[in-house]
N, C-alpha and C positions, 0 to 999 in steps of 0.2 A: 503494500499499500503505499502511495507517494503522498507526502503532505505538502500542500501548496502554501507558500509565504504570501500573505497579501500585502502588496507593496504600495498600492494607491487606492483612493476612494472608490474608483470605477470598479476595481476588482472586488472591493468590500461589499459594494451594492449587488453584484451579481451573485456573490457568495451567500448574502442573506436571503436573496431571492430563492436560491436553491434549497437552502436549510428550511425556509419557512413552507415550502411546498411539499415537505416530507409527511407532516402530521395531518390530523383532522382538524377542520374548522369547527366552530361551535355549532353552525346550523347543520353540518353534517351529523355530529353527534346527537342533536335533537331529533332529526330525522330517524336516525337508526334506533334511538330509544322509543320513538313513537312507533315504529314498525314492530320492534320487539314486544312492546307492550300489546299491540293489537293482536299479535300472534298468540301470546300467552292468553290474552281474554277469549280468544276463539277456543283454543285447547281446554281452558277451565270450563266454558260452557259446554263443550262437547263432553267433557269427563263428568260434569253433574248430570247432563242428560243420560248417560249411560248408567249412572248409580241409580237415577230415578225409575229408569225401565227395568232395572235388575230388582230394585224392591217390588215394582208393580208385578213383576212375574213372579216373585216369591209369594206374593199375597194371592194371586190367581191360583198357583200351584197348592197353596195350602187349603184354600176354599174347595177347589176341585177334590183333592185327597180326602178331605174330611167329608165331604158330601157322598162320595163314591163309598168310602169304608162304612159310614153309618147306614148308608142305603143297602149295603150288601149284608151287613149285620141283621137287619130288621128283615130283609127279603128271605135270608136263609132260615131265620127262625119261623117264619110263615111256611116256608116249604116244608119244614120238619114237624109242623103241628098236626095234631089230630083233629081239633076242631076250634073254631072261632067263638069265644064266648062274648067278646065286645069289641067292635060295635056290631050289634045284631042286625039281622037283614031288615028288621022293621025301622031301626034307627038310622040305619045307611052310613052315618058318619059321626066321627067323635075325635077328640084330641088324645085319646089313649088307645091302647090296644091290649087285649087280654086273650091269650091263647092257651089251650090245653094241649100239652105235649104228648108225644107217643109214649106207650109204657116204657119204664126205665130211665126216663129223662125228668129233669125237675118241673113240676107242674104246679101251678100255672105260670106262665111267663107274662109280666106286664111291662109294656112300654108306655112311659109318660113324659111330659115336657115340664119342666119346672126351671125357672130362671135362665131361660136360654140354652138349657142343656137338655138332652134325652137321656133318661134313666132306663135301665132294665133291672127288673127285678124277678129273680127266679125262686119260685115256691117260697116267698116271704123271707128270703135270706138276705135281704138288705139291697139298697138301691146302688147301682154301678152306673157310672157316667160312661157313655160311649163316644163322646165327641170331646176334644181338648178345650183348653181355656182360651184359645187365640181366636175362636169362632162363637158366634151366638146363632141358635137355631129359634126361628119363629115360624108361625103358620102351619105347626104340625097338624096334619089331618090323616086320618085313616078312615078309607071308604070301603065299606062292605059292599062289593059288586056281585056277591053270591046270589044265584038263582036257586029256587027249590030244588031239591034233588041233586044237587052238585056238590063237589068236596069244599068249595069256598074260595074266594078270590078276594084279595084285599089290595086296593090301590093306596100308597103312601106318597104323601107329598109334604115337602117343606121348603123353607127359604133359609139359606146358610150365608151369614154376613161376617165379614173378617172384622174383629174388633179394632178400632183404630182411635186409640186413646189420645194421639197428638193430633188428629184432624187434618193429616196430610192427604191432599187429593190423590196421590199415587198409592196410598195404602187403603182406599176405600174400594170395596167390592163385594158384591152380593150376587147369588144365583140361587134359582129355583130347581128343586130337584123332583123328579116324578118316577115312580116304578110301580109295577103291579105284580103280585105273586100268588101263586095258587097252591092250595095244600095238595100234597102227593097221595 
């Protein structure tokens, strides 16, 4: 590397112009910071949207899972029952279901709704909750669709809602479930 010795003012001015053009000006720095800030803002917004979508997906999955599991438990008991005690054919519908089970199984089996939860009671042995605490069940209805001289058919319907204690929009979800099952 060769060092140049400045001998006069003209050489000094050309050297200072060369040195000052090496760095960034204040305007360039402000433009770069503004561009970086906008990029960071876009990436942050996109990340928040992904997290919100993930939360909504978890809520929908929880409601779907709990609804299907609850419906499967109820319809399996109906299929394994020997007789429908309540609701009778005359009353047609009720918010509780009482089944007489086949010999050798706990009888009677009663399904009831209390405080947003469905309870099952087998032969008076105590109530057991069949859905978890993250969801609430409403509008439980058992309809006896049986005709005279038939084994018996029950239609089950309920609304399942995700409990949203913080009232966030992405955590609000509700779904209606319907199924029918016949005695075997």
